[in-house]
TORSEDO-599022 format. One record per residue (C-alpha): residue in three letters; x, y, z. Coordinates in steps of 0.2 Angstrom, whole numbers, padded with zeros to 4 digits, always signed. Layout:
residues N
AlaXYZ
...
***
This chain:
residues 570
Unk+0002-0001+0002
Unk+0016+0012+0003
Unk+0019+0013-0014
Unk+0002+0015-0021
Unk+0000+0030-0006
Unk+0018+0037-0017
Unk+0014+0032-0035
Unk-0004+0046-0029
Unk+0012+0060-0025
Unk+0022+0058-0034
Unk+0008+0057-0049
Unk+0003+0075-0043
Unk+0021+0079-0047
Unk+0025+0074-0061
Unk+0010+0087-0069
Unk+0021+0098-0064
Unk+0037+0095-0072
Unk+0045+0094-0090
Unk+0060+0090-0097
Unk+0073+0077-0089
Unk+0066+0079-0071
Unk+0049+0074-0080
Unk+0058+0057-0088
Unk+0066+0053-0075
Unk+0050+0052-0061
Unk+0040+0045-0073
Unk+0051+0030-0077
Unk+0052+0028-0056
Unk+0033+0026-0058
Unk+0034+0014-0071
Unk+0048+0004-0060
Unk+0038+0007-0045
Unk+0023-0001-0052
Unk+0032-0016-0062
Unk+0040-0019-0043
Unk+0021-0018-0033
Unk+0014-0033-0045
Unk+0031-0045-0046
Unk+0034-0059-0032
Unk+0051-0065-0025
Unk+0058-0077-0040
Unk+0058-0096-0029
Unk+0063-0112-0037
Unk+0044-0123-0039
Unk+0031-0112-0040
Unk+0011-0121-0035
Unk-0005-0112-0041
Unk-0020-0123-0031
Unk-0024-0127-0012
Unk-0027-0145-0017
Unk-0021-0160-0006
Unk-0010-0164-0018
Unk-0002-0144-0018
Unk+0001-0147+0001
Unk+0010-0163-0003
Unk+0020-0154-0019
Unk+0024-0140-0006
Unk+0031-0152+0008
Unk+0040-0162-0003
Unk+0050-0147-0012
Unk+0056-0140+0004
Unk+0062-0156+0011
Unk+0074-0157-0006
Unk+0079-0139-0001
Unk+0070-0130-0012
Unk+0061-0114-0011
Unk+0042-0112-0018
Unk+0026-0104-0015
Unk+0008-0111-0012
Unk-0004-0098-0021
Unk-0021-0101-0022
Unk-0039-0095-0026
Unk-0046-0105-0008
Unk-0042-0098+0009
Unk-0044-0116+0015
Unk-0031-0128+0009
Unk-0031-0146+0007
Unk-0047-0147-0005
Unk-0059-0159-0002
Unk-0048-0168+0011
Unk-0053-0153+0021
Unk-0068-0148+0014
Unk-0082-0166+0019
Unk-0072-0181+0010
Unk-0068-0187+0028
Unk-0073-0205+0025
Unk-0059-0208+0012
Unk-0059-0218-0006
Unk-0045-0228-0001
Unk-0047-0244-0011
Unk-0032-0254-0004
Unk-0023-0246+0010
Unk-0006-0254+0009
Unk-0002-0244-0010
Unk-0001-0228-0001
Unk+0016-0222+0003
Unk+0023-0206+0006
Unk+0018-0192+0011
Unk+0003-0197+0008
Unk+0002-0211+0021
Unk+0009-0198+0032
Unk-0004-0186+0032
Unk-0014-0202+0038
Unk-0002-0202+0049
Unk-0006-0186+0056
Unk-0025-0190+0060
Unk-0019-0203+0070
Unk-0009-0193+0078
Unk-0021-0182+0081
Unk-0037-0194+0086
Unk-0022-0201+0100
Unk-0026-0184+0112
Unk-0040-0188+0119
Unk-0046-0171+0119
Unk-0050-0173+0102
Unk-0065-0182+0104
Unk-0076-0167+0111
Unk-0094-0173+0106
Unk-0092-0196+0106
Unk-0082-0208+0116
Unk-0067-0215+0104
Unk-0074-0231+0112
Unk-0094-0228+0105
Unk-0087-0221+0089
Unk-0076-0239+0089
Unk-0068-0246+0074
Unk-0077-0242+0058
Unk-0068-0244+0040
Unk-0070-0250+0024
Unk-0062-0268+0021
Unk-0049-0263+0036
Unk-0048-0254+0051
Unk-0050-0233+0049
Unk-0039-0234+0062
Unk-0023-0243+0063
Unk-0014-0243+0079
Unk-0004-0252+0071
Unk+0003-0241+0054
Unk-0001-0227+0067
Unk-0016-0224+0053
Unk-0031-0213+0056
Unk-0040-0214+0039
Unk-0058-0207+0042
Unk-0059-0191+0049
Unk-0067-0172+0055
Unk-0065-0159+0041
Unk-0056-0150+0055
Unk-0044-0161+0059
Unk-0038-0164+0041
Unk-0036-0145+0039
Unk-0027-0147+0056
Unk-0016-0157+0047
Unk-0008-0146+0033
Unk-0010-0132+0040
Unk+0004-0142+0053
Unk+0015-0146+0036
Unk+0012-0125+0033
Unk+0020-0121+0046
Unk+0033-0135+0050
Unk+0039-0132+0033
Unk+0041-0113+0033
Unk+0028-0115+0017
Unk+0024-0094+0012
Unk+0005-0099+0004
Unk-0003-0083-0005
Unk-0025-0087-0003
Unk-0037-0079-0013
Unk-0028-0076-0028
Unk-0036-0080-0044
Unk-0025-0083-0058
Unk-0028-0071-0073
Unk-0030-0088-0086
Unk-0033-0075-0099
Unk-0016-0066-0101
Unk-0010-0068-0083
Unk+0005-0085-0091
Unk+0021-0079-0096
Unk+0031-0087-0108
Unk+0047-0090-0118
Unk+0054-0105-0126
Unk+0043-0116-0122
Unk+0044-0113-0102
Unk+0031-0102-0090
Unk+0042-0088-0082
Unk+0027-0081-0071
Unk+0011-0082-0068
Unk+0000-0067-0063
Unk-0016-0064-0053
Unk-0032-0055-0057
Unk-0025-0044-0040
Unk-0011-0038-0050
Unk+0003-0048-0043
Unk+0013-0060-0051
Unk+0026-0078-0047
Unk+0043-0080-0054
Unk+0047-0100-0055
Unk+0059-0111-0061
Unk+0048-0125-0062
Unk+0027-0125-0059
Unk+0014-0136-0053
Unk-0003-0136-0058
Unk-0013-0144-0042
Unk-0030-0135-0046
Unk-0046-0148-0047
Unk-0049-0138-0065
Unk-0031-0140-0071
Unk-0034-0117-0075
Unk-0014-0117-0074
Unk-0013-0126-0085
Unk-0024-0126-0099
Unk-0020-0108-0096
Unk-0003-0110-0103
Unk-0007-0119-0118
Unk-0003-0136-0115
Unk-0020-0148-0125
Unk-0031-0154-0115
Unk-0048-0166-0115
Unk-0068-0161-0106
Unk-0079-0175-0107
Unk-0082-0191-0106
Unk-0072-0201-0124
Unk-0079-0210-0133
Unk-0076-0232-0136
Unk-0068-0230-0152
Unk-0052-0217-0146
Unk-0044-0230-0136
Unk-0054-0244-0135
Unk-0061-0244-0117
Unk-0074-0255-0114
Unk-0082-0240-0101
Unk-0080-0226-0109
Unk-0093-0214-0117
Unk-0114-0215-0112
Unk-0118-0228-0103
Unk-0136-0232-0105
Unk-0142-0250-0098
Unk-0130-0251-0085
Unk-0131-0251-0068
Unk-0116-0254-0057
Unk-0122-0245-0042
Unk-0137-0243-0034
Unk-0141-0222-0041
Unk-0152-0225-0052
Unk-0173-0227-0055
Unk-0172-0246-0062
Unk-0172-0252-0042
Unk-0189-0241-0038
Unk-0201-0258-0048
Unk-0212-0251-0060
Unk-0203-0235-0061
Unk-0205-0217-0059
Unk-0215-0208-0073
Unk-0205-0191-0078
Unk-0222-0182-0082
Unk-0228-0169-0070
Unk-0244-0179-0072
Unk-0237-0198-0073
Unk-0239-0207-0088
Unk-0245-0189-0097
Unk-0233-0184-0105
Unk-0242-0167-0111
Unk-0242-0161-0097
Unk-0222-0159-0098
Unk-0209-0167-0086
Unk-0203-0163-0071
Unk-0189-0153-0064
Unk-0173-0158-0069
Unk-0174-0173-0081
Unk-0167-0166-0099
Unk-0179-0168-0112
Unk-0161-0175-0125
Unk-0161-0190-0130
Unk-0145-0201-0119
Unk-0139-0208-0132
Unk-0129-0227-0139
Unk-0119-0233-0126
Unk-0097-0229-0129
Unk-0100-0215-0139
Unk-0093-0198-0132
Unk-0098-0181-0127
Unk-0095-0168-0117
Unk-0105-0170-0100
Unk-0097-0171-0083
Unk-0099-0184-0070
Unk-0110-0176-0054
Unk-0103-0164-0043
Unk-0109-0161-0023
Unk-0105-0155-0007
Unk-0098-0170+0003
Unk-0109-0163+0021
Unk-0104-0165+0036
Unk-0119-0167+0046
Unk-0123-0173+0063
Unk-0138-0179+0076
Unk-0129-0173+0092
Unk-0144-0157+0099
Unk-0128-0152+0106
Unk-0117-0149+0089
Unk-0133-0148+0076
Unk-0136-0132+0065
Unk-0155-0135+0058
Unk-0157-0137+0040
Unk-0161-0119+0037
Unk-0173-0113+0022
Unk-0163-0108+0008
Unk-0168-0091-0002
Unk-0180-0095-0014
Unk-0184-0115-0010
Unk-0195-0122-0023
Unk-0202-0137-0016
Unk-0209-0140-0032
Unk-0191-0145-0039
Unk-0190-0161-0027
Unk-0207-0169-0035
Unk-0195-0184-0040
Unk-0190-0186-0024
Unk-0208-0185-0017
Unk-0210-0199-0027
Unk-0195-0211-0025
Unk-0201-0214-0004
Unk-0220-0213-0011
Unk-0213-0227-0019
Unk-0206-0236-0002
Unk-0189-0234-0007
Unk-0177-0231+0010
Unk-0160-0231+0008
Unk-0158-0208+0010
Unk-0146-0213+0025
Unk-0136-0228+0018
Unk-0123-0218+0015
Unk-0124-0206+0032
Unk-0105-0213+0032
Unk-0099-0212+0054
Unk-0084-0201+0056
Unk-0079-0196+0073
Unk-0085-0187+0084
Unk-0103-0190+0081
Unk-0105-0183+0062
Unk-0105-0189+0045
Unk-0098-0188+0026
Unk-0115-0189+0016
Unk-0111-0192+0001
Unk-0126-0197-0015
Unk-0133-0209-0014
Unk-0147-0217-0025
Unk-0160-0209-0038
Unk-0160-0191-0033
Unk-0147-0188-0020
Unk-0133-0174-0018
Unk-0130-0173-0034
Unk-0133-0164-0047
Unk-0130-0169-0062
Unk-0131-0161-0079
Unk-0130-0143-0070
Unk-0110-0142-0072
Unk-0107-0145-0089
Unk-0101-0128-0090
Unk-0088-0127-0073
Unk-0071-0133-0081
Unk-0070-0120-0094
Unk-0082-0107-0087
Unk-0075-0090-0081
Unk-0073-0087-0062
Unk-0093-0077-0062
Unk-0100-0095-0072
Unk-0091-0106-0058
Unk-0099-0096-0044
Unk-0116-0096-0051
Unk-0114-0117-0054
Unk-0109-0116-0034
Unk-0120-0106-0029
Unk-0134-0119-0041
Unk-0128-0132-0031
Unk-0129-0128-0013
Unk-0146-0118-0016
Unk-0151-0139-0023
Unk-0144-0148-0013
Unk-0150-0135+0004
Unk-0166-0137-0005
Unk-0164-0156-0005
Unk-0162-0157+0015
Unk-0174-0144+0022
Unk-0187-0154+0007
Unk-0186-0171+0017
Unk-0189-0165+0034
Unk-0199-0152+0032
Unk-0213-0155+0018
Unk-0226-0163+0025
Unk-0229-0170+0012
Unk-0216-0184+0015
Unk-0217-0201+0024
Unk-0215-0197+0040
Unk-0203-0209+0047
Unk-0192-0202+0032
Unk-0195-0184+0037
Unk-0193-0187+0056
Unk-0177-0196+0051
Unk-0170-0182+0041
Unk-0176-0170+0055
Unk-0163-0176+0068
Unk-0149-0172+0057
Unk-0142-0156+0054
Unk-0127-0147+0049
Unk-0115-0147+0064
Unk-0110-0131+0071
Unk-0090-0132+0072
Unk-0089-0135+0057
Unk-0084-0125+0042
Unk-0089-0112+0053
Unk-0085-0095+0040
Unk-0095-0101+0028
Unk-0112-0106+0038
Unk-0106-0125+0043
Unk-0105-0126+0024
Unk-0091-0136+0017
Unk-0081-0123+0007
Unk-0074-0134-0008
Unk-0085-0143-0020
Unk-0083-0162-0024
Unk-0076-0156-0043
Unk-0075-0175-0046
Unk-0069-0170-0063
Unk-0066-0156-0074
Unk-0051-0155-0089
Unk-0041-0171-0090
Unk-0022-0167-0096
Unk-0017-0175-0117
Unk+0001-0179-0110
Unk+0014-0189-0113
Unk+0007-0203-0107
Unk-0015-0205-0108
Unk-0019-0219-0092
Unk-0031-0228-0099
Unk-0043-0243-0091
Unk-0032-0253-0100
Unk-0017-0250-0088
Unk-0030-0250-0075
Unk-0037-0268-0076
Unk-0017-0272-0081
Unk-0020-0277-0098
Unk-0006-0270-0103
Unk+0008-0262-0093
Unk+0011-0245-0084
Unk+0028-0238-0090
Unk+0035-0226-0079
Unk+0026-0227-0064
Unk+0030-0215-0052
Unk+0013-0219-0038
Unk-0002-0231-0037
Unk-0018-0232-0037
Unk-0035-0245-0032
Unk-0048-0239-0028
Unk-0062-0244-0042
Unk-0066-0238-0061
Unk-0081-0225-0051
Unk-0089-0212-0061
Unk-0104-0203-0057
Unk-0119-0199-0065
Unk-0120-0187-0077
Unk-0137-0183-0082
Unk-0156-0187-0081
Unk-0167-0192-0093
Unk-0183-0198-0099
Unk-0181-0215-0106
Unk-0198-0221-0120
Unk-0206-0228-0111
Unk-0206-0210-0101
Unk-0197-0214-0085
Unk-0187-0204-0076
Unk-0169-0213-0075
Unk-0148-0210-0074
Unk-0134-0211-0084
Unk-0116-0214-0082
Unk-0112-0222-0065
Unk-0099-0233-0069
Unk-0091-0246-0051
Unk-0077-0256-0059
Unk-0066-0266-0054
Unk-0048-0264-0056
Unk-0045-0281-0047
Unk-0032-0275-0038
Unk-0021-0259-0036
Unk-0012-0253-0053
Unk+0005-0240-0056
Unk+0002-0224-0062
Unk+0014-0217-0078
Unk+0026-0203-0074
Unk+0020-0196-0092
Unk+0002-0194-0086
Unk+0008-0182-0076
Unk+0018-0172-0088
Unk+0014-0160-0103
Unk+0021-0163-0120
Unk+0037-0156-0120
Unk+0031-0144-0135
Unk+0018-0135-0127
Unk+0026-0135-0109
Unk+0044-0141-0101
Unk+0040-0134-0086
Unk+0028-0138-0078
Unk+0020-0153-0068
Unk+0001-0157-0069
Unk-0002-0169-0054
Unk-0025-0169-0051
Unk-0029-0163-0069
Unk-0018-0178-0076
Unk-0017-0187-0091
Unk-0032-0201-0091
Unk-0047-0205-0100
Unk-0062-0199-0092
Unk-0064-0223-0088
Unk-0048-0222-0078
Unk-0048-0206-0070
Unk-0063-0211-0062
Unk-0049-0223-0050
Unk-0035-0210-0050
Unk-0044-0197-0044
Unk-0044-0199-0026
Unk-0037-0190-0012
Unk-0023-0201-0006
Unk-0019-0204-0023
Unk-0017-0185-0024
Unk-0007-0182-0012
Unk+0004-0196-0019
Unk+0006-0190-0035
Unk+0010-0172-0028
Unk+0025-0179-0020
Unk+0031-0186-0035
Unk+0025-0171-0045
Unk+0038-0160-0036
Unk+0051-0173-0032
Unk+0049-0171-0053
Unk+0050-0153-0054
Unk+0068-0153-0042
Unk+0078-0166-0051
Unk+0074-0156-0066
Unk+0077-0141-0063
Unk+0093-0147-0055
Unk+0098-0154-0070
Unk+0094-0139-0079
Unk+0082-0153-0090
Unk+0065-0149-0097
Unk+0054-0162-0085
Unk+0050-0173-0098
Unk+0068-0176-0102
Unk+0076-0182-0081
Unk+0079-0197-0084
Unk+0067-0211-0077
Unk+0076-0222-0066
Unk+0085-0206-0056
Unk+0068-0200-0052
Unk+0063-0221-0046
Unk+0078-0222-0035
Unk+0072-0203-0027
Unk+0055-0208-0024
Unk+0060-0223-0019
Unk+0071-0217-0006
Unk+0055-0206+0000
Unk+0046-0223+0003
Unk+0034-0220-0011
Unk+0025-0236-0017
Unk+0030-0242-0035
Unk+0023-0259-0035
Unk+0014-0267-0026
Unk+0028-0279-0021
Unk+0033-0263-0009
Unk+0017-0264+0001
Unk+0016-0258+0017
Unk+0005-0265+0031
Unk-0014-0264+0029
***
């Protein structure tokens, strides 16, 4: 602010000057203007505040280099601190390095009796997904409250003295300065620039990657693109219970049941879904992962959202009137009598069809999409808990729940991060497909492992030829064990950018990304991305030219798991 104040004074002086004195003073003013907008040059600039970003920053510091996290976020950790506490782990034994350290930090948090404020540890038990949520032998804990995750991330930031510039939004139009195929600096909308030798895009959206001119995809490839069985449109495929076929006789899609002339109910698209395996630009549904509680002392009743329209939820009413009762099946228990509540059933917290333009949208439009999702989800909760037409057993059960008073306290107890299940996906040096995940072919140059099922949420709700509501896009296919993730999937093609690494919007098909997109994997890839960036920088190489053997040695030294034979205790 000092420079700005001085400039106001100096601008007034220049108006009364002529000749050489005015020329010199104007030059000083211009230099000050440039200096005000430029931050220090650092070794690695990380754009984004996700769990991958924090893991990457920790690794850079451990390798003795300077780093800065620049992010639009005010809270670090993305979904890991934004409500997704019932971790999608898959096979925990292949989660290594800094990612595993995060879950060890969670274990340490809950090993303190003071952490159990609303529930005794014994009352919580040890609820997990195949293996224990609390693994004392490995000193890990895999299920947690949002604030506990944020505390671990912020502790790392303090411990490693990592500078973080929050609420900084990349100028996506002209904010990336490039020279000779490399990013030189990035500028934010507020004017501040960050110069670096290497850059990491750790956003869910891939904004830096896109602004740097790197090629990417949005939507679903057709089966013909990579020869994938699970590519494209998924009509007739019901892997989970997130569809209307679970209801005997189905649900009419029309305002007046069975009468097409009455028009479609809200949130049903009139567009036909297309043929199985067709490609399209549709994106799997987003939602907020809700932290709810049934503890009266920590419960905030579901608020009635401004502009609430009960007509938006007529389908929900008909679903309950059919006898369906699975809403609470995904109120997954996390410590202190809370939940990580996720989408479940034909019409739940997901909002299919309302996020298609999010990946490419400008900031204003994205905020509109976020508001639409918040409005929909708050209305869904309020409708079920309060509408007198909802069957009493369901209404009373939902009325016993509410938002957790001690979570997201600066955002009305609502999550600060929407679940961006998929946005842009880079088209890089190597494209991960279902073939690598299903072990039909080997993965070149692995830098980490995943294991969760190929999991895509629905992308739309449409009307069938029989006049019934149906959802489309759901995939749930086991990978039949862990799989490797290629170094090349983190790298743009060298001709497009030689000093950028992308650990979140990785080079992947839609089908493969359905498994890769899990938070433990993002932290794994964040660490590997940072390692590669630092090693390439030290060798004065393009990151694509870094010898894999050298990278592998360092990753193994830092306890990354690159093959199943290294699997850690479960």
